[in-house]
PDB file of N, H, CA, C and O in Angstrom:
ATOM      1  N   MET A   1      -1.994 137.070  60.981  1.00  0.00           N
ATOM      2  CA  MET A   1      -2.905 137.305  61.403  1.00  0.00           C
ATOM      3  C   MET A   1      -4.186 136.070  61.512  1.00  0.00           C
ATOM      4  O   MET A   1      -4.721 135.619  60.499  1.00  0.00           O
ATOM      5  N   SER A   2      -4.464 135.738  62.574  1.00  0.00           N
ATOM      6  H   SER A   2      -4.029 136.104  63.397  1.00  0.00           H
ATOM      7  CA  SER A   2      -5.641 134.750  62.576  1.00  0.00           C
ATOM      8  C   SER A   2      -6.849 135.305  62.147  1.00  0.00           C
ATOM      9  O   SER A   2      -6.891 136.530  62.034  1.00  0.00           O
ATOM     10  N   PHE A   3      -7.960 134.559  61.854  1.00  0.00           N
ATOM     11  H   PHE A   3      -7.926 133.564  61.946  1.00  0.00           H
ATOM     12  CA  PHE A   3      -9.203 134.809  61.553  1.00  0.00           C
ATOM     13  C   PHE A   3     -10.280 136.134  62.304  1.00  0.00           C
ATOM     14  O   PHE A   3     -11.082 136.974  61.896  1.00  0.00           O
ATOM     15  N   GLN A   4      -9.806 135.766  63.383  1.00  0.00           N
ATOM     16  H   GLN A   4      -9.154 135.084  63.715  1.00  0.00           H
ATOM     17  CA  GLN A   4     -10.796 136.641  64.444  1.00  0.00           C
ATOM     18  C   GLN A   4      -9.920 138.308  64.595  1.00  0.00           C
ATOM     19  O   GLN A   4     -10.508 139.272  65.085  1.00  0.00           O
ATOM     20  N   GLN A   5      -8.584 138.389  64.125  1.00  0.00           N
ATOM     21  H   GLN A   5      -8.106 137.606  63.727  1.00  0.00           H
ATOM     22  CA  GLN A   5      -7.903 139.318  63.828  1.00  0.00           C
ATOM     23  C   GLN A   5      -8.002 140.172  62.736  1.00  0.00           C
ATOM     24  O   GLN A   5      -7.934 141.393  62.876  1.00  0.00           O
ATOM     25  N   ARG A   6      -8.179 139.554  61.510  1.00  0.00           N
ATOM     26  H   ARG A   6      -8.235 138.562  61.396  1.00  0.00           H
ATOM     27  CA  ARG A   6      -8.233 139.979  60.537  1.00  0.00           C
ATOM     28  C   ARG A   6      -9.891 140.153  59.834  1.00  0.00           C
ATOM     29  O   ARG A   6     -10.110 140.737  58.772  1.00  0.00           O
ATOM     30  N   LYS A   7     -10.991 139.473  60.739  1.00  0.00           N
ATOM     31  H   LYS A   7     -10.813 138.998  61.601  1.00  0.00           H
ATOM     32  CA  LYS A   7     -12.294 139.493  60.441  1.00  0.00           C
ATOM     33  C   LYS A   7     -12.754 139.047  58.604  1.00  0.00           C
ATOM     34  O   LYS A   7     -13.739 139.466  57.996  1.00  0.00           O
ATOM     35  N   CYS A   8     -11.807 138.209  58.142  1.00  0.00           N
ATOM     36  H   CYS A   8     -11.007 137.868  58.636  1.00  0.00           H
ATOM     37  CA  CYS A   8     -12.128 138.105  56.787  1.00  0.00           C
ATOM     38  C   CYS A   8     -11.251 136.718  56.564  1.00  0.00           C
ATOM     39  O   CYS A   8     -10.080 136.496  56.872  1.00  0.00           O
ATOM     40  N   ARG A   9     -12.145 135.933  55.975  1.00  0.00           N
ATOM     41  H   ARG A   9     -13.096 136.114  55.724  1.00  0.00           H
ATOM     42  CA  ARG A   9     -11.261 134.518  55.322  1.00  0.00           C
ATOM     43  C   ARG A   9     -10.471 134.768  54.081  1.00  0.00           C
ATOM     44  O   ARG A   9     -10.874 135.505  53.181  1.00  0.00           O
ATOM     45  N   LEU A  10      -9.107 134.006  54.057  1.00  0.00           N
ATOM     46  H   LEU A  10      -8.780 133.408  54.788  1.00  0.00           H
ATOM     47  CA  LEU A  10      -8.523 134.186  52.981  1.00  0.00           C
ATOM     48  C   LEU A  10      -8.899 133.231  51.914  1.00  0.00           C
ATOM     49  O   LEU A  10      -9.700 132.316  52.106  1.00  0.00           O
ATOM     50  N   GLU A  11      -8.399 133.423  50.962  1.00  0.00           N
ATOM     51  H   GLU A  11      -7.748 134.166  50.807  1.00  0.00           H
ATOM     52  CA  GLU A  11      -8.639 132.482  49.496  1.00  0.00           C
ATOM     53  C   GLU A  11      -8.823 131.095  49.730  1.00  0.00           C
ATOM     54  O   GLU A  11      -9.792 130.500  49.258  1.00  0.00           O
ATOM     55  N   GLY A  12      -7.865 130.477  50.504  1.00  0.00           N
ATOM     56  H   GLY A  12      -7.078 130.960  50.887  1.00  0.00           H
ATOM     57  CA  GLY A  12      -8.063 128.916  50.711  1.00  0.00           C
ATOM     58  C   GLY A  12      -8.824 128.944  52.110  1.00  0.00           C
ATOM     59  O   GLY A  12      -8.686 127.901  52.749  1.00  0.00           O
ATOM     60  N   GLU A  13      -9.518 129.826  52.647  1.00  0.00           N
ATOM     61  H   GLU A  13      -9.630 130.673  52.127  1.00  0.00           H
ATOM     62  CA  GLU A  13     -10.191 129.514  53.584  1.00  0.00           C
ATOM     63  C   GLU A  13     -11.794 129.436  53.303  1.00  0.00           C
ATOM     64  O   GLU A  13     -12.595 129.781  54.171  1.00  0.00           O
ATOM     65  N   VAL A  14     -12.192 128.968  52.053  1.00  0.00           N
ATOM     66  H   VAL A  14     -11.541 128.688  51.347  1.00  0.00           H
ATOM     67  CA  VAL A  14     -13.565 129.380  51.779  1.00  0.00           C
ATOM     68  C   VAL A  14     -14.198 128.229  52.487  1.00  0.00           C
ATOM     69  O   VAL A  14     -13.821 127.064  52.613  1.00  0.00           O
ATOM     70  N   SER A  15     -15.343 128.906  52.950  1.00  0.00           N
ATOM     71  H   SER A  15     -15.649 129.852  52.847  1.00  0.00           H
ATOM     72  CA  SER A  15     -16.119 127.633  53.747  1.00  0.00           C
ATOM     73  C   SER A  15     -17.154 126.844  52.688  1.00  0.00           C
ATOM     74  O   SER A  15     -17.487 127.312  51.600  1.00  0.00           O
ATOM     75  N   GLU A  16     -17.507 125.813  53.117  1.00  0.00           N
ATOM     76  H   GLU A  16     -17.237 125.433  54.002  1.00  0.00           H
ATOM     77  CA  GLU A  16     -18.423 124.848  52.059  1.00  0.00           C
ATOM     78  C   GLU A  16     -19.573 125.707  51.668  1.00  0.00           C
ATOM     79  O   GLU A  16     -19.866 125.658  50.473  1.00  0.00           O
ATOM     80  N   ASP A  17     -20.215 126.410  52.355  1.00  0.00           N
ATOM     81  H   ASP A  17     -19.977 126.450  53.325  1.00  0.00           H
ATOM     82  CA  ASP A  17     -21.878 127.251  52.444  1.00  0.00           C
ATOM     83  C   ASP A  17     -21.397 128.340  51.734  1.00  0.00           C
ATOM     84  O   ASP A  17     -22.364 129.040  51.435  1.00  0.00           O
ATOM     85  N   SER A  18     -20.364 128.814  51.324  1.00  0.00           N
ATOM     86  H   SER A  18     -19.578 128.245  51.567  1.00  0.00           H
ATOM     87  CA  SER A  18     -20.086 130.064  51.022  1.00  0.00           C
ATOM     88  C   SER A  18     -20.777 130.447  49.350  1.00  0.00           C
ATOM     89  O   SER A  18     -20.627 129.539  48.532  1.00  0.00           O
ATOM     90  N   ILE A  19     -21.446 131.629  48.889  1.00  0.00           N
ATOM     91  H   ILE A  19     -21.567 132.366  49.554  1.00  0.00           H
ATOM     92  CA  ILE A  19     -22.068 131.543  47.685  1.00  0.00           C
ATOM     93  C   ILE A  19     -20.477 131.693  46.727  1.00  0.00           C
ATOM     94  O   ILE A  19     -20.574 131.522  45.512  1.00  0.00           O
ATOM     95  N   PHE A  20     -19.339 131.948  47.205  1.00  0.00           N
ATOM     96  H   PHE A  20     -19.260 132.087  48.192  1.00  0.00           H
ATOM     97  CA  PHE A  20     -18.140 131.987  46.157  1.00  0.00           C
ATOM     98  C   PHE A  20     -17.683 131.196  46.033  1.00  0.00           C
ATOM     99  O   PHE A  20     -17.728 130.358  46.934  1.00  0.00           O
ATOM    100  N   LYS A  21     -16.952 130.939  44.853  1.00  0.00           N
ATOM    101  H   LYS A  21     -16.915 131.620  44.121  1.00  0.00           H
ATOM    102  CA  LYS A  21     -15.973 129.855  44.564  1.00  0.00           C
ATOM    103  C   LYS A  21     -14.524 130.604  44.770  1.00  0.00           C
ATOM    104  O   LYS A  21     -13.457 130.032  44.990  1.00  0.00           O
ATOM    105  N   ILE A  22     -14.665 131.539  44.688  1.00  0.00           N
ATOM    106  H   ILE A  22     -15.532 132.004  44.509  1.00  0.00           H
ATOM    107  CA  ILE A  22     -13.017 132.402  44.935  1.00  0.00           C
ATOM    108  C   ILE A  22     -13.666 133.518  45.801  1.00  0.00           C
ATOM    109  O   ILE A  22     -14.692 134.165  45.592  1.00  0.00           O
ATOM    110  N   TYR A  23     -12.599 133.570  47.046  1.00  0.00           N
ATOM    111  H   TYR A  23     -11.766 133.044  47.215  1.00  0.00           H
ATOM    112  CA  TYR A  23     -12.634 134.959  48.093  1.00  0.00           C
ATOM    113  C   TYR A  23     -11.790 135.896  47.982  1.00  0.00           C
ATOM    114  O   TYR A  23     -10.573 135.721  47.915  1.00  0.00           O
ATOM    115  N   THR A  24     -12.387 137.021  47.951  1.00  0.00           N
ATOM    116  H   THR A  24     -13.375 137.164  48.006  1.00  0.00           H
ATOM    117  CA  THR A  24     -11.484 138.254  47.805  1.00  0.00           C
ATOM    118  C   THR A  24     -12.306 138.744  49.097  1.00  0.00           C
ATOM    119  O   THR A  24     -13.253 138.215  49.680  1.00  0.00           O
ATOM    120  N   LYS A  25     -11.611 139.942  49.338  1.00  0.00           N
ATOM    121  H   LYS A  25     -10.842 140.371  48.865  1.00  0.00           H
ATOM    122  CA  LYS A  25     -12.044 140.770  50.709  1.00  0.00           C
ATOM    123  C   LYS A  25     -13.136 141.348  50.318  1.00  0.00           C
ATOM    124  O   LYS A  25     -13.882 141.647  51.251  1.00  0.00           O
ATOM    125  N   LYS A  26     -13.625 141.705  48.931  1.00  0.00           N
ATOM    126  H   LYS A  26     -13.019 141.462  48.174  1.00  0.00           H
ATOM    127  CA  LYS A  26     -14.886 142.137  48.444  1.00  0.00           C
ATOM    128  C   LYS A  26     -16.031 141.173  48.842  1.00  0.00           C
ATOM    129  O   LYS A  26     -17.002 141.343  49.579  1.00  0.00           O
ATOM    130  N   ASN A  27     -15.720 140.383  48.307  1.00  0.00           N
ATOM    131  H   ASN A  27     -14.931 140.245  47.708  1.00  0.00           H
ATOM    132  CA  ASN A  27     -16.615 139.051  48.086  1.00  0.00           C
ATOM    133  C   ASN A  27     -17.142 138.740  49.932  1.00  0.00           C
ATOM    134  O   ASN A  27     -18.261 138.489  50.380  1.00  0.00           O
ATOM    135  N   CYS A  28     -16.135 138.854  50.470  1.00  0.00           N
ATOM    136  H   CYS A  28     -15.226 139.058  50.107  1.00  0.00           H
ATOM    137  CA  CYS A  28     -15.808 138.332  52.543  1.00  0.00           C
ATOM    138  C   CYS A  28     -17.092 139.763  52.640  1.00  0.00           C
ATOM    139  O   CYS A  28     -18.302 139.547  52.705  1.00  0.00           O
ATOM    140  N   LYS A  29     -16.727 140.586  52.633  1.00  0.00           N
ATOM    141  H   LYS A  29     -15.744 140.762  52.580  1.00  0.00           H
ATOM    142  CA  LYS A  29     -17.696 141.743  53.358  1.00  0.00           C
ATOM    143  C   LYS A  29     -18.883 141.639  52.740  1.00  0.00           C
ATOM    144  O   LYS A  29     -19.842 142.037  53.401  1.00  0.00           O
ATOM    145  N   TYR A  30     -19.168 141.082  51.318  1.00  0.00           N
ATOM    146  H   TYR A  30     -18.389 140.759  50.781  1.00  0.00           H
ATOM    147  CA  TYR A  30     -20.654 141.606  50.745  1.00  0.00           C
ATOM    148  C   TYR A  30     -21.388 140.153  51.475  1.00  0.00           C
ATOM    149  O   TYR A  30     -22.602 140.070  51.657  1.00  0.00           O
ATOM    150  N   GLU A  31     -20.519 139.183  51.799  1.00  0.00           N
ATOM    151  H   GLU A  31     -19.532 139.250  51.651  1.00  0.00           H
ATOM    152  CA  GLU A  31     -21.444 138.092  52.280  1.00  0.00           C
ATOM    153  C   GLU A  31     -21.515 138.415  53.684  1.00  0.00           C
ATOM    154  O   GLU A  31     -22.637 138.217  54.148  1.00  0.00           O
ATOM    155  N   CYS A  32     -20.626 138.868  54.534  1.00  0.00           N
ATOM    156  H   CYS A  32     -19.714 139.028  54.157  1.00  0.00           H
ATOM    157  CA  CYS A  32     -21.168 139.352  56.245  1.00  0.00           C
ATOM    158  C   CYS A  32     -22.141 140.360  55.834  1.00  0.00           C
ATOM    159  O   CYS A  32     -23.191 139.929  56.311  1.00  0.00           O
ATOM    160  N   HIS A  33     -22.351 141.230  55.349  1.00  0.00           N
ATOM    161  H   HIS A  33     -21.498 141.580  54.961  1.00  0.00           H
ATOM    162  CA  HIS A  33     -23.197 142.160  55.150  1.00  0.00           C
ATOM    163  C   HIS A  33     -24.740 141.562  54.890  1.00  0.00           C
ATOM    164  O   HIS A  33     -25.735 141.973  55.488  1.00  0.00           O
ATOM    165  N   VAL A  34     -24.736 140.704  54.064  1.00  0.00           N
ATOM    166  H   VAL A  34     -23.928 140.370  53.579  1.00  0.00           H
ATOM    167  CA  VAL A  34     -26.236 140.102  53.681  1.00  0.00           C
ATOM    168  C   VAL A  34     -26.574 139.454  54.641  1.00  0.00           C
ATOM    169  O   VAL A  34     -27.667 139.683  55.159  1.00  0.00           O
ATOM    170  N   LYS A  35     -25.716 138.454  55.144  1.00  0.00           N
ATOM    171  H   LYS A  35     -24.828 138.268  54.723  1.00  0.00           H
ATOM    172  CA  LYS A  35     -25.944 137.772  56.499  1.00  0.00           C
ATOM    173  C   LYS A  35     -26.372 138.435  57.460  1.00  0.00           C
ATOM    174  O   LYS A  35     -27.321 137.924  58.055  1.00  0.00           O
ATOM    175  N   LEU A  36     -25.836 139.847  57.992  1.00  0.00           N
ATOM    176  H   LEU A  36     -25.065 140.263  57.508  1.00  0.00           H
ATOM    177  CA  LEU A  36     -26.152 140.487  58.883  1.00  0.00           C
ATOM    178  C   LEU A  36     -27.405 141.456  58.673  1.00  0.00           C
ATOM    179  O   LEU A  36     -28.113 141.938  59.558  1.00  0.00           O
ATOM    180  N   ALA A  37     -27.487 141.588  57.612  1.00  0.00           N
ATOM    181  H   ALA A  37     -26.913 141.197  56.893  1.00  0.00           H
ATOM    182  CA  ALA A  37     -28.860 142.563  56.870  1.00  0.00           C
ATOM    183  C   ALA A  37     -30.233 141.339  56.950  1.00  0.00           C
ATOM    184  O   ALA A  37     -31.408 141.662  57.119  1.00  0.00           O
ATOM    185  N   MET A  38     -29.831 140.194  56.817  1.00  0.00           N
ATOM    186  H   MET A  38     -28.875 139.932  56.680  1.00  0.00           H
ATOM    187  CA  MET A  38     -30.891 139.151  56.761  1.00  0.00           C
ATOM    188  C   MET A  38     -31.232 138.810  58.520  1.00  0.00           C
ATOM    189  O   MET A  38     -32.346 138.587  58.994  1.00  0.00           O
ATOM    190  N   LYS A  39     -30.343 138.839  59.026  1.00  0.00           N
ATOM    191  H   LYS A  39     -29.437 139.020  58.641  1.00  0.00           H
ATOM    192  CA  LYS A  39     -30.854 138.516  60.495  1.00  0.00           C
ATOM    193  C   LYS A  39     -31.404 139.839  61.139  1.00  0.00           C
ATOM    194  O   LYS A  39     -31.998 139.779  62.216  1.00  0.00           O
ATOM    195  N   LEU A  40     -31.224 140.948  60.536  1.00  0.00           N
ATOM    196  H   LEU A  40     -30.741 140.997  59.662  1.00  0.00           H
ATOM    197  CA  LEU A  40     -31.756 142.040  61.327  1.00  0.00           C
ATOM    198  C   LEU A  40     -33.117 142.049  60.964  1.00  0.00           C
ATOM    199  O   LEU A  40     -34.048 142.243  61.746  1.00  0.00           O
ATOM    200  N   CYS A  41     -33.232 141.771  59.402  1.00  0.00           N
ATOM    201  H   CYS A  41     -32.475 141.613  58.767  1.00  0.00           H
ATOM    202  CA  CYS A  41     -34.722 142.119  58.718  1.00  0.00           C
ATOM    203  C   CYS A  41     -35.614 140.817  58.842  1.00  0.00           C
ATOM    204  O   CYS A  41     -36.804 140.942  59.132  1.00  0.00           O
ATOM    205  N   ASN A  42     -35.122 139.717  58.653  1.00  0.00           N
ATOM    206  H   ASN A  42     -34.156 139.615  58.418  1.00  0.00           H
ATOM    207  CA  ASN A  42     -35.705 138.579  58.917  1.00  0.00           C
ATOM    208  C   ASN A  42     -35.911 138.109  57.073  1.00  0.00           C
ATOM    209  O   ASN A  42     -36.446 137.091  56.635  1.00  0.00           O
ATOM    210  N   CYS A  43     -35.404 139.023  56.447  1.00  0.00           N
ATOM    211  H   CYS A  43     -34.969 139.850  56.803  1.00  0.00           H
ATOM    212  CA  CYS A  43     -35.847 138.571  54.614  1.00  0.00           C
ATOM    213  C   CYS A  43     -34.336 138.964  54.114  1.00  0.00           C
ATOM    214  O   CYS A  43     -33.322 139.280  54.737  1.00  0.00           O
ATOM    215  N   ILE A  44     -34.632 138.803  52.687  1.00  0.00           N
ATOM    216  H   ILE A  44     -35.455 138.547  52.181  1.00  0.00           H
ATOM    217  CA  ILE A  44     -33.273 138.911  51.849  1.00  0.00           C
ATOM    218  C   ILE A  44     -34.258 139.331  50.441  1.00  0.00           C
ATOM    219  O   ILE A  44     -35.162 138.635  49.977  1.00  0.00           O
ATOM    220  N   PRO A  45     -33.775 140.710  49.917  1.00  0.00           N
ATOM    221  CA  PRO A  45     -34.645 141.108  48.573  1.00  0.00           C
ATOM    222  C   PRO A  45     -34.349 139.786  47.545  1.00  0.00           C
ATOM    223  O   PRO A  45     -33.467 138.944  47.713  1.00  0.00           O
ATOM    224  N   TRP A  46     -34.986 139.822  46.826  1.00  0.00           N
ATOM    225  H   TRP A  46     -35.702 140.506  46.689  1.00  0.00           H
ATOM    226  CA  TRP A  46     -35.017 138.837  45.690  1.00  0.00           C
ATOM    227  C   TRP A  46     -33.581 139.101  44.407  1.00  0.00           C
ATOM    228  O   TRP A  46     -33.237 138.273  43.564  1.00  0.00           O
ATOM    229  N   ASP A  47     -33.050 140.304  44.597  1.00  0.00           N
ATOM    230  H   ASP A  47     -33.329 140.977  45.282  1.00  0.00           H
ATOM    231  CA  ASP A  47     -32.070 140.855  43.286  1.00  0.00           C
ATOM    232  C   ASP A  47     -30.546 140.631  44.556  1.00  0.00           C
ATOM    233  O   ASP A  47     -29.459 140.925  44.060  1.00  0.00           O
ATOM    234  N   PHE A  48     -30.525 140.266  45.692  1.00  0.00           N
ATOM    235  H   PHE A  48     -31.409 140.027  46.095  1.00  0.00           H
ATOM    236  CA  PHE A  48     -29.335 139.789  46.298  1.00  0.00           C
ATOM    237  C   PHE A  48     -28.894 138.626  46.074  1.00  0.00           C
ATOM    238  O   PHE A  48     -29.643 137.686  46.340  1.00  0.00           O
ATOM    239  N   ILE A  49     -27.443 138.334  45.479  1.00  0.00           N
ATOM    240  H   ILE A  49     -26.835 139.098  45.263  1.00  0.00           H
ATOM    241  CA  ILE A  49     -26.987 137.056  45.712  1.00  0.00           C
ATOM    242  C   ILE A  49     -26.976 136.174  47.036  1.00  0.00           C
ATOM    243  O   ILE A  49     -26.316 136.688  47.939  1.00  0.00           O
ATOM    244  N   HIS A  50     -27.609 134.868  47.362  1.00  0.00           N
ATOM    245  H   HIS A  50     -28.145 134.450  46.628  1.00  0.00           H
ATOM    246  CA  HIS A  50     -27.548 134.454  48.352  1.00  0.00           C
ATOM    247  C   HIS A  50     -27.724 133.173  48.407  1.00  0.00           C
ATOM    248  O   HIS A  50     -28.252 132.610  47.448  1.00  0.00           O
ATOM    249  N   ASN A  51     -27.356 132.517  49.435  1.00  0.00           N
ATOM    250  H   ASN A  51     -26.927 132.975  50.214  1.00  0.00           H
ATOM    251  CA  ASN A  51     -27.743 130.993  49.463  1.00  0.00           C
ATOM    252  C   ASN A  51     -28.567 130.318  51.086  1.00  0.00           C
ATOM    253  O   ASN A  51     -28.705 129.233  51.650  1.00  0.00           O
ATOM    254  N   ILE A  52     -28.922 131.688  51.285  1.00  0.00           N
ATOM    255  H   ILE A  52     -28.809 132.569  50.826  1.00  0.00           H
ATOM    256  CA  ILE A  52     -29.622 131.305  52.840  1.00  0.00           C
ATOM    257  C   ILE A  52     -30.981 131.295  52.351  1.00  0.00           C
ATOM    258  O   ILE A  52     -31.470 131.967  51.443  1.00  0.00           O
ATOM    259  N   LYS A  53     -31.694 130.132  53.354  1.00  0.00           N
ATOM    260  H   LYS A  53     -31.297 129.586  54.092  1.00  0.00           H
ATOM    261  CA  LYS A  53     -33.069 130.085  53.134  1.00  0.00           C
ATOM    262  C   LYS A  53     -33.753 131.453  54.404  1.00  0.00           C
ATOM    263  O   LYS A  53     -33.680 131.506  55.632  1.00  0.00           O
ATOM    264  N   ALA A  54     -34.345 132.334  53.444  1.00  0.00           N
ATOM    265  H   ALA A  54     -34.405 132.291  52.446  1.00  0.00           H
ATOM    266  CA  ALA A  54     -35.117 133.097  53.895  1.00  0.00           C
ATOM    267  C   ALA A  54     -36.403 133.762  53.358  1.00  0.00           C
ATOM    268  O   ALA A  54     -36.457 133.803  52.129  1.00  0.00           O
ATOM    269  N   ALA A  55     -37.091 134.111  53.798  1.00  0.00           N
ATOM    270  H   ALA A  55     -37.047 134.078  54.796  1.00  0.00           H
ATOM    271  CA  ALA A  55     -38.200 135.049  53.119  1.00  0.00           C
ATOM    272  C   ALA A  55     -37.588 136.221  52.371  1.00  0.00           C
ATOM    273  O   ALA A  55     -36.602 136.905  52.646  1.00  0.00           O
ATOM    274  N   GLU A  56     -38.560 136.276  51.203  1.00  0.00           N
ATOM    275  H   GLU A  56     -39.361 135.720  50.979  1.00  0.00           H
ATOM    276  CA  GLU A  56     -38.373 137.363  50.228  1.00  0.00           C
ATOM    277  C   GLU A  56     -38.884 138.667  50.715  1.00  0.00           C
ATOM    278  O   GLU A  56     -40.083 138.740  50.983  1.00  0.00           O
ATOM    279  N   CYS A  57     -38.086 139.756  50.871  1.00  0.00           N
ATOM    280  H   CYS A  57     -37.112 139.696  50.653  1.00  0.00           H
ATOM    281  CA  CYS A  57     -38.654 140.811  51.483  1.00  0.00           C
ATOM    282  C   CYS A  57     -39.458 141.861  50.703  1.00  0.00           C
ATOM    283  O   CYS A  57     -39.090 142.403  49.661  1.00  0.00           O
ATOM    284  N   ASP A  58     -40.631 142.073  51.371  1.00  0.00           N
ATOM    285  H   ASP A  58     -40.930 141.633  52.218  1.00  0.00           H
ATOM    286  CA  ASP A  58     -41.821 143.154  50.913  1.00  0.00           C
ATOM    287  C   ASP A  58     -41.353 144.376  51.479  1.00  0.00           C
ATOM    288  O   ASP A  58     -40.496 144.466  52.358  1.00  0.00           O
ATOM    289  N   ILE A  59     -42.076 145.482  50.825  1.00  0.00           N
ATOM    290  H   ILE A  59     -42.772 145.408  50.110  1.00  0.00           H
ATOM    291  CA  ILE A  59     -41.750 146.779  50.492  1.00  0.00           C
ATOM    292  C   ILE A  59     -40.663 147.403  51.841  1.00  0.00           C
ATOM    293  O   ILE A  59     -39.561 147.913  51.639  1.00  0.00           O
ATOM    294  N   PHE A  60     -41.250 147.220  53.094  1.00  0.00           N
ATOM    295  H   PHE A  60     -42.145 146.806  53.258  1.00  0.00           H
ATOM    296  CA  PHE A  60     -40.961 147.462  54.319  1.00  0.00           C
ATOM    297  C   PHE A  60     -39.494 146.780  54.558  1.00  0.00           C
ATOM    298  O   PHE A  60     -38.624 147.503  55.043  1.00  0.00           O
ATOM    299  N   GLY A  61     -39.168 145.382  54.231  1.00  0.00           N
ATOM    300  H   GLY A  61     -39.875 144.795  53.837  1.00  0.00           H
ATOM    301  CA  GLY A  61     -38.410 144.533  54.777  1.00  0.00           C
ATOM    302  C   GLY A  61     -37.188 145.065  53.898  1.00  0.00           C
ATOM    303  O   GLY A  61     -36.026 145.113  54.302  1.00  0.00           O
ATOM    304  N   ARG A  62     -37.673 145.497  52.510  1.00  0.00           N
ATOM    305  H   ARG A  62     -38.617 145.458  52.181  1.00  0.00           H
ATOM    306  CA  ARG A  62     -36.723 146.100  51.323  1.00  0.00           C
ATOM    307  C   ARG A  62     -36.012 146.957  52.183  1.00  0.00           C
ATOM    308  O   ARG A  62     -34.906 146.633  52.617  1.00  0.00           O
ATOM    309  N   THR A  63     -36.623 148.157  52.498  1.00  0.00           N
ATOM    310  H   THR A  63     -37.521 148.419  52.146  1.00  0.00           H
ATOM    311  CA  THR A  63     -36.394 149.308  53.148  1.00  0.00           C
ATOM    312  C   THR A  63     -35.151 148.953  54.138  1.00  0.00           C
ATOM    313  O   THR A  63     -34.070 149.536  54.051  1.00  0.00           O
ATOM    314  N   CYS A  64     -35.435 147.897  55.121  1.00  0.00           N
ATOM    315  H   CYS A  64     -36.313 147.423  55.191  1.00  0.00           H
ATOM    316  CA  CYS A  64     -34.788 147.703  55.950  1.00  0.00           C
ATOM    317  C   CYS A  64     -33.722 147.337  55.695  1.00  0.00           C
ATOM    318  O   CYS A  64     -32.752 147.881  56.224  1.00  0.00           O
ATOM    319  N   PHE A  65     -33.557 146.133  54.659  1.00  0.00           N
ATOM    320  H   PHE A  65     -34.345 145.692  54.230  1.00  0.00           H
ATOM    321  CA  PHE A  65     -32.281 145.434  54.529  1.00  0.00           C
ATOM    322  C   PHE A  65     -31.317 146.396  53.976  1.00  0.00           C
ATOM    323  O   PHE A  65     -30.147 146.497  54.344  1.00  0.00           O
ATOM    324  N   TYR A  66     -32.104 147.351  52.730  1.00  0.00           N
ATOM    325  H   TYR A  66     -33.055 147.269  52.430  1.00  0.00           H
ATOM    326  CA  TYR A  66     -30.908 148.338  51.962  1.00  0.00           C
ATOM    327  C   TYR A  66     -30.340 149.359  53.240  1.00  0.00           C
ATOM    328  O   TYR A  66     -29.172 149.747  53.264  1.00  0.00           O
ATOM    329  N   ASN A  67     -31.311 149.714  54.251  1.00  0.00           N
ATOM    330  H   ASN A  67     -32.260 149.399  54.232  1.00  0.00           H
ATOM    331  CA  ASN A  67     -30.602 150.507  55.212  1.00  0.00           C
ATOM    332  C   ASN A  67     -29.686 149.562  56.371  1.00  0.00           C
ATOM    333  O   ASN A  67     -28.818 150.070  57.082  1.00  0.00           O
ATOM    334  N   ALA A  68     -29.973 148.445  56.399  1.00  0.00           N
ATOM    335  H   ALA A  68     -30.678 148.033  55.822  1.00  0.00           H
ATOM    336  CA  ALA A  68     -28.821 147.595  57.169  1.00  0.00           C
ATOM    337  C   ALA A  68     -27.633 147.437  56.070  1.00  0.00           C
ATOM    338  O   ALA A  68     -26.480 147.376  56.497  1.00  0.00           O
ATOM    339  N   MET A  69     -27.794 147.390  55.114  1.00  0.00           N
ATOM    340  H   MET A  69     -28.731 147.439  54.766  1.00  0.00           H
ATOM    341  CA  MET A  69     -26.444 147.304  54.069  1.00  0.00           C
ATOM    342  C   MET A  69     -25.708 148.332  54.016  1.00  0.00           C
ATOM    343  O   MET A  69     -24.717 148.345  53.286  1.00  0.00           O
TER     344      MET A  69
END
């Protein structure tokens, strides 16, 4: 299946900007959810692993982020 069909990268398709060295389905989903929640809320809580330049969430942003995840 192509990337567009499976919506997830294979282990050998890890992008350079990925936070993971080993890509599993679980890691792929986590990374996608974090990116989508960050786009929605414009921040990331301090305790989520990421490599995105974004503001740290305040209490309202944290609530938004958790609801988006």
